[in-house]
N, CA, C and O atoms as a GROMACS GRO file, in nm:
protein
  356
    1MET      N    1   0.085  -0.113   0.004
    1MET     CA    2   0.005   0.000  -0.006
    1MET      C    3   0.083   0.128  -0.004
    1MET      O    4   0.172   0.140   0.079
    2VAL      N    5   0.059   0.215  -0.082
    2VAL     CA    6   0.130   0.348  -0.086
    2VAL      C    7   0.040   0.443  -0.010
    2VAL      O    8  -0.082   0.446  -0.024
    3LYS      N    9   0.113   0.525   0.075
    3LYS     CA   10   0.044   0.624   0.145
    3LYS      C   11   0.125   0.757   0.152
    3LYS      O   12   0.247   0.752   0.142
    4LEU      N   13   0.066   0.864   0.168
    4LEU     CA   14   0.136   0.990   0.194
    4LEU      C   15   0.225   0.994   0.313
    4LEU      O   16   0.180   0.974   0.426
    5GLY      N   17   0.356   1.020   0.287
    5GLY     CA   18   0.447   1.022   0.400
    5GLY      C   19   0.460   1.156   0.472
    5GLY      O   20   0.471   1.156   0.594
    6TYR      N   21   0.460   1.270   0.402
    6TYR     CA   22   0.472   1.401   0.462
    6TYR      C   23   0.441   1.510   0.364
    6TYR      O   24   0.438   1.490   0.243
    7THR      N   25   0.418   1.625   0.420
    7THR     CA   26   0.413   1.753   0.341
    7THR      C   27   0.508   1.851   0.406
    7THR      O   28   0.515   1.854   0.529
    8ILE      N   29   0.575   1.926   0.334
    8ILE     CA   30   0.661   2.033   0.386
    8ILE      C   31   0.616   2.160   0.311
    8ILE      O   32   0.602   2.156   0.189
    9THR      N   33   0.595   2.267   0.376
    9THR     CA   34   0.565   2.404   0.317
    9THR      C   35   0.677   2.490   0.364
    9THR      O   36   0.707   2.504   0.482
   10TYR      N   37   0.740   2.548   0.257
   10TYR     CA   38   0.848   2.641   0.285
   10TYR      C   39   0.790   2.781   0.309
   10TYR      O   40   0.715   2.832   0.225
   11VAL      N   41   0.824   2.844   0.425
   11VAL     CA   42   0.762   2.968   0.478
   11VAL      C   43   0.861   3.064   0.521
   11VAL      O   44   0.977   3.027   0.539
   12GLU      N   45   0.824   3.193   0.541
   12GLU     CA   46   0.900   3.300   0.589
   12GLU      C   47   0.940   3.274   0.728
   12GLU      O   48   1.056   3.297   0.763
   13ASP      N   49   0.847   3.224   0.816
   13ASP     CA   50   0.869   3.211   0.960
   13ASP      C   51   0.815   3.085   1.012
   13ASP      O   52   0.694   3.074   1.032
   14VAL      N   53   0.904   2.982   1.039
   14VAL     CA   54   0.854   2.850   1.075
   14VAL      C   55   0.774   2.859   1.211
   14VAL      O   56   0.670   2.795   1.227
   15GLU      N   57   0.828   2.940   1.306
   15GLU     CA   58   0.753   2.949   1.438
   15GLU      C   59   0.614   2.999   1.418
   15GLU      O   60   0.522   2.945   1.479
   16LYS      N   61   0.591   3.104   1.331
   16LYS     CA   62   0.458   3.165   1.312
   16LYS      C   63   0.366   3.058   1.247
   16LYS      O   64   0.248   3.049   1.285
   17ALA      N   65   0.416   2.976   1.150
   17ALA     CA   66   0.334   2.875   1.090
   17ALA      C   67   0.290   2.772   1.191
   17ALA      O   68   0.173   2.735   1.198
   18LEU      N   69   0.389   2.724   1.272
   18LEU     CA   70   0.351   2.625   1.370
   18LEU      C   71   0.239   2.680   1.470
   18LEU      O   72   0.140   2.616   1.505
   19ALA      N   73   0.270   2.807   1.510
   19ALA     CA   74   0.173   2.872   1.606
   19ALA      C   75   0.033   2.890   1.549
   19ALA      O   76  -0.066   2.872   1.620
   20PHE      N   77   0.026   2.924   1.427
   20PHE     CA   78  -0.100   2.939   1.361
   20PHE      C   79  -0.181   2.807   1.365
   20PHE      O   80  -0.296   2.805   1.407
   21PHE      N   81  -0.117   2.700   1.322
   21PHE     CA   82  -0.190   2.567   1.316
   21PHE      C   83  -0.221   2.521   1.461
   21PHE      O   84  -0.324   2.457   1.482
   22GLU      N   85  -0.133   2.553   1.566
   22GLU     CA   86  -0.166   2.521   1.701
   22GLU      C   87  -0.296   2.592   1.744
   22GLU      O   88  -0.390   2.532   1.798
   23LYS      N   89  -0.295   2.725   1.716
   23LYS     CA   90  -0.405   2.805   1.772
   23LYS      C   91  -0.536   2.786   1.690
   23LYS      O   92  -0.646   2.781   1.745
   24ALA      N   93  -0.517   2.776   1.560
   24ALA     CA   94  -0.644   2.772   1.470
   24ALA      C   95  -0.704   2.634   1.476
   24ALA      O   96  -0.827   2.623   1.477
   25PHE      N   97  -0.625   2.527   1.480
   25PHE     CA   98  -0.674   2.397   1.470
   25PHE      C   99  -0.649   2.304   1.585
   25PHE      O  100  -0.689   2.188   1.585
   26GLY      N  101  -0.579   2.359   1.687
   26GLY     CA  102  -0.550   2.274   1.805
   26GLY      C  103  -0.453   2.157   1.777
   26GLY      O  104  -0.458   2.054   1.844
   27ILE      N  105  -0.368   2.175   1.678
   27ILE     CA  106  -0.274   2.064   1.644
   27ILE      C  107  -0.150   2.089   1.718
   27ILE      O  108  -0.092   2.197   1.702
   28ALA      N  109  -0.103   2.000   1.798
   28ALA     CA  110   0.015   2.008   1.888
   28ALA      C  111   0.140   2.012   1.797
   28ALA      O  112   0.142   1.957   1.686
   29ARG      N  113   0.239   2.075   1.846
   29ARG     CA  114   0.368   2.080   1.777
   29ARG      C  115   0.449   1.952   1.820
   29ARG      O  116   0.458   1.918   1.938
   30ARG      N  117   0.504   1.889   1.720
   30ARG     CA  118   0.594   1.775   1.741
   30ARG      C  119   0.736   1.822   1.782
   30ARG      O  120   0.789   1.781   1.886
   31PHE      N  121   0.792   1.907   1.703
   31PHE     CA  122   0.919   1.967   1.732
   31PHE      C  123   0.954   2.074   1.641
   31PHE      O  124   0.896   2.082   1.533
   32ARG      N  125   1.052   2.162   1.678
   32ARG     CA  126   1.108   2.266   1.594
   32ARG      C  127   1.263   2.263   1.623
   32ARG      O  128   1.307   2.243   1.736
   33THR      N  129   1.341   2.286   1.512
   33THR     CA  130   1.479   2.292   1.530
   33THR      C  131   1.521   2.420   1.605
   33THR      O  132   1.450   2.521   1.603
   34GLU      N  133   1.638   2.414   1.673
   34GLU     CA  134   1.683   2.536   1.759
   34GLU      C  135   1.704   2.660   1.666
   34GLU      O  136   1.690   2.774   1.712
   35GLU      N  137   1.737   2.640   1.543
   35GLU     CA  138   1.766   2.755   1.461
   35GLU      C  139   1.639   2.796   1.387
   35GLU      O  140   1.645   2.881   1.298
   36ASN      N  141   1.528   2.739   1.419
   36ASN     CA  142   1.393   2.772   1.370
   36ASN      C  143   1.377   2.764   1.214
   36ASN      O  144   1.306   2.841   1.149
   37SER      N  145   1.459   2.652   1.157
   37SER     CA  146   1.455   2.641   1.014
   37SER      C  147   1.355   2.530   0.972
   37SER      O  148   1.319   2.521   0.854
   38TYR      N  149   1.310   2.446   1.068
   38TYR     CA  150   1.226   2.333   1.040
   38TYR      C  151   1.144   2.306   1.157
   38TYR      O  152   1.196   2.312   1.268
   39GLY      N  153   1.012   2.275   1.142
   39GLY     CA  154   0.929   2.225   1.253
   39GLY      C  155   0.815   2.141   1.198
   39GLY      O  156   0.771   2.156   1.084
   40GLU      N  157   0.767   2.048   1.288
   40GLU     CA  158   0.657   1.954   1.249
   40GLU      C  159   0.553   1.967   1.353
   40GLU      O  160   0.576   2.003   1.468
   41LEU      N  161   0.429   1.932   1.302
   41LEU     CA  162   0.309   1.925   1.390
   41LEU      C  163   0.273   1.777   1.413
   41LEU      O  164   0.304   1.690   1.332
   42GLU      N  165   0.210   1.757   1.524
   42GLU     CA  166   0.171   1.620   1.556
   42GLU      C  167   0.046   1.579   1.484
   42GLU      O  168  -0.061   1.599   1.541
   43THR      N  169   0.049   1.526   1.369
   43THR     CA  170  -0.058   1.505   1.274
   43THR      C  171  -0.078   1.352   1.252
   43THR      O  172  -0.132   1.312   1.149
   44GLY      N  173  -0.039   1.276   1.339
   44GLY     CA  174  -0.057   1.128   1.321
   44GLY      C  175   0.041   1.055   1.224
   44GLY      O  176   0.160   1.084   1.226
   45GLU      N  177  -0.002   0.973   1.151
   45GLU     CA  178   0.089   0.901   1.054
   45GLU      C  179   0.156   0.985   0.950
   45GLU      O  180   0.268   0.958   0.907
   46THR      N  181   0.088   1.082   0.911
   46THR     CA  182   0.151   1.175   0.802
   46THR      C  183   0.201   1.295   0.866
   46THR      O  184   0.129   1.361   0.941
   47THR      N  185   0.329   1.327   0.838
   47THR     CA  186   0.392   1.451   0.893
   47THR      C  187   0.358   1.575   0.818
   47THR      O  188   0.372   1.578   0.696
   48MET      N  189   0.315   1.674   0.882
   48MET     CA  190   0.293   1.812   0.830
   48MET      C  191   0.405   1.894   0.884
   48MET      O  192   0.415   1.918   1.004
   49ALA      N  193   0.491   1.939   0.792
   49ALA     CA  194   0.610   2.015   0.831
   49ALA      C  195   0.618   2.155   0.764
   49ALA      O  196   0.558   2.180   0.660
   50PHE      N  197   0.693   2.241   0.827
   50PHE     CA  198   0.727   2.376   0.774
   50PHE      C  199   0.877   2.395   0.770
   50PHE      O  200   0.945   2.356   0.865
   51ALA      N  201   0.930   2.451   0.667
   51ALA     CA  202   1.075   2.479   0.661
   51ALA      C  203   1.102   2.620   0.616
   51ALA      O  204   1.019   2.683   0.550
   52SER      N  205   1.221   2.667   0.653
   52SER     CA  206   1.247   2.804   0.616
   52SER      C  207   1.287   2.812   0.472
   52SER      O  208   1.333   2.711   0.417
   53HIS      N  209   1.273   2.925   0.406
   53HIS     CA  210   1.307   2.950   0.269
   53HIS      C  211   1.462   2.914   0.250
   53HIS      O  212   1.502   2.859   0.148
   54GLU      N  213   1.537   2.945   0.344
   54GLU     CA  214   1.680   2.917   0.339
   54GLU      C  215   1.706   2.760   0.328
   54GLU      O  216   1.786   2.714   0.247
   55LEU      N  217   1.636   2.687   0.409
   55LEU     CA  218   1.644   2.539   0.402
   55LEU      C  219   1.592   2.494   0.269
   55LEU      O  220   1.651   2.405   0.208
   56GLY      N  221   1.484   2.550   0.220
   56GLY     CA  222   1.426   2.514   0.092
   56GLY      C  223   1.527   2.540  -0.025
   56GLY      O  224   1.541   2.458  -0.116
   57GLN      N  225   1.595   2.652  -0.018
   57GLN     CA  226   1.709   2.678  -0.123
   57GLN      C  227   1.811   2.587  -0.122
   57GLN      O  228   1.865   2.555  -0.228
   58SER      N  229   1.852   2.533   0.001
   58SER     CA  230   1.958   2.435   0.004
   58SER      C  231   1.905   2.300  -0.042
   58SER      O  232   1.981   2.224  -0.102
   59ASN      N  233   1.777   2.266  -0.017
   59ASN     CA  234   1.718   2.136  -0.056
   59ASN      C  235   1.691   2.133  -0.199
   59ASN      O  236   1.709   2.030  -0.263
   60LEU      N  237   1.646   2.243  -0.252
   60LEU     CA  238   1.598   2.250  -0.396
   60LEU      C  239   1.689   2.340  -0.473
   60LEU      O  240   1.656   2.456  -0.498
   61SER      N  241   1.807   2.288  -0.513
   61SER     CA  242   1.911   2.374  -0.581
   61SER      C  243   1.862   2.439  -0.699
   61SER      O  244   1.913   2.548  -0.726
   62ALA      N  245   1.771   2.392  -0.778
   62ALA     CA  246   1.721   2.460  -0.896
   62ALA      C  247   1.621   2.570  -0.860
   62ALA      O  248   1.571   2.637  -0.950
   63GLY      N  249   1.592   2.591  -0.732
   63GLY     CA  250   1.498   2.695  -0.694
   63GLY      C  251   1.355   2.643  -0.688
   63GLY      O  252   1.328   2.527  -0.720
   64TYR      N  253   1.264   2.728  -0.647
   64TYR     CA  254   1.120   2.709  -0.639
   64TYR      C  255   1.056   2.837  -0.629
   64TYR      O  256   1.121   2.940  -0.607
   65ILE      N  257   0.922   2.837  -0.646
   65ILE     CA  258   0.838   2.958  -0.630
   65ILE      C  259   0.785   2.966  -0.492
   65ILE      O  260   0.710   2.878  -0.448
   66SER      N  261   0.823   3.073  -0.419
   66SER     CA  262   0.775   3.087  -0.281
   66SER      C  263   0.626   3.115  -0.284
   66SER      O  264   0.581   3.191  -0.369
   67ILE      N  265   0.550   3.057  -0.196
   67ILE     CA  266   0.414   3.090  -0.174
   67ILE      C  267   0.389   3.236  -0.156
   67ILE      O  268   0.298   3.295  -0.214
   68SER      N  269   0.477   3.294  -0.070
   68SER     CA  270   0.444   3.447  -0.049
   68SER      C  271   0.493   3.528  -0.165
   68SER      O  272   0.466   3.649  -0.166
   69ASP      N  273   0.560   3.476  -0.263
   69ASP     CA  274   0.602   3.556  -0.384
   69ASP      C  275   0.508   3.539  -0.498
   69ASP      O  276   0.526   3.607  -0.600
   70SER      N  277   0.411   3.454  -0.490
   70SER     CA  278   0.326   3.420  -0.606
   70SER      C  279   0.203   3.506  -0.605
   70SER      O  280   0.143   3.522  -0.499
   71ASP      N  281   0.163   3.561  -0.714
   71ASP     CA  282   0.040   3.645  -0.732
   71ASP      C  283  -0.081   3.550  -0.729
   71ASP      O  284  -0.188   3.588  -0.680
   72LYS      N  285  -0.066   3.432  -0.777
   72LYS     CA  286  -0.171   3.327  -0.789
   72LYS      C  287  -0.143   3.211  -0.684
   72LYS      O  288  -0.029   3.183  -0.647
   73PRO      N  289  -0.254   3.150  -0.642
   73PRO     CA  290  -0.230   3.037  -0.564
   73PRO      C  291  -0.144   2.926  -0.629
   73PRO      O  292  -0.148   2.906  -0.750
   74LEU      N  293  -0.071   2.859  -0.552
   74LEU     CA  294   0.013   2.751  -0.605
   74LEU      C  295  -0.072   2.624  -0.622
   74LEU      O  296  -0.175   2.610  -0.557
   75GLY      N  297  -0.031   2.535  -0.707
   75GLY     CA  298  -0.114   2.415  -0.731
   75GLY      C  299  -0.089   2.307  -0.626
   75GLY      O  300  -0.037   2.200  -0.656
   76THR      N  301  -0.126   2.338  -0.506
   76THR     CA  302  -0.114   2.245  -0.396
   76THR      C  303  -0.216   2.274  -0.292
   76THR      O  304  -0.253   2.390  -0.273
   77GLU      N  305  -0.263   2.171  -0.220
   77GLU     CA  306  -0.350   2.187  -0.110
   77GLU      C  307  -0.310   2.100   0.006
   77GLU      O  308  -0.249   1.994  -0.013
   78THR      N  309  -0.343   2.143   0.123
   78THR     CA  310  -0.322   2.060   0.245
   78THR      C  311  -0.460   2.049   0.301
   78THR      O  312  -0.522   2.152   0.331
   79ALA      N  313  -0.513   1.926   0.316
   79ALA     CA  314  -0.648   1.907   0.370
   79ALA      C  315  -0.639   1.856   0.508
   79ALA      O  316  -0.564   1.761   0.532
   80LEU      N  317  -0.710   1.910   0.600
   80LEU     CA  318  -0.737   1.868   0.732
   80LEU      C  319  -0.870   1.798   0.746
   80LEU      O  320  -0.970   1.863   0.716
   81VAL      N  321  -0.884   1.680   0.787
   81VAL     CA  322  -1.017   1.615   0.787
   81VAL      C  323  -1.052   1.579   0.928
   81VAL      O  324  -0.966   1.557   1.014
   82THR      N  325  -1.186   1.572   0.951
   82THR     CA  326  -1.230   1.533   1.088
   82THR      C  327  -1.376   1.484   1.078
   82THR      O  328  -1.453   1.529   0.993
   83GLU      N  329  -1.411   1.394   1.163
   83GLU     CA  330  -1.547   1.345   1.174
   83GLU      C  331  -1.636   1.448   1.245
   83GLU      O  332  -1.757   1.453   1.224
   84THR      N  333  -1.574   1.530   1.330
   84THR     CA  334  -1.653   1.623   1.406
   84THR      C  335  -1.627   1.765   1.365
   84THR      O  336  -1.557   1.835   1.439
   85VAL      N  337  -1.674   1.812   1.261
   85VAL     CA  338  -1.650   1.940   1.205
   85VAL      C  339  -1.697   2.047   1.301
   85VAL      O  340  -1.620   2.138   1.331
   86GLN      N  341  -1.820   2.039   1.349
   86GLN     CA  342  -1.875   2.149   1.440
   86GLN      C  343  -1.789   2.160   1.569
   86GLN      O  344  -1.760   2.270   1.615
   87ARG      N  345  -1.748   2.042   1.627
   87ARG     CA  346  -1.663   2.061   1.741
   87ARG      C  347  -1.530   2.115   1.712
   87ARG      O  348  -1.478   2.191   1.793
   88ALA      N  349  -1.470   2.084   1.604
   88ALA     CA  350  -1.340   2.135   1.561
   88ALA      C  351  -1.348   2.282   1.531
   88ALA      O  352  -1.257   2.357   1.563
   89HIS      N  353  -1.462   2.325   1.468
   89HIS     CA  354  -1.479   2.465   1.434
   89HIS      C  355  -1.484   2.549   1.565
   89HIS      O  356  -1.498   2.671   1.559
   0.00000   0.00000   0.00000
């Protein structure tokens, strides 16, 4: 069986991204590096992670389009699902 292993979103501020998902959705933080270049949320089997643009540039040597630099939405989605929508909201 093939399953999704993780998502990483490259962001301006890893701490702010983690804090947003903690506050907005109640998802606990799994960890964050001391230099604040990478962090993960406690999302069960599939890892949801955020990484700094600097780390993204070192991982993707040919470059990439930053979410914050794009006039249009990028062709990606992150879906959070629950059986209890009203309670989660």
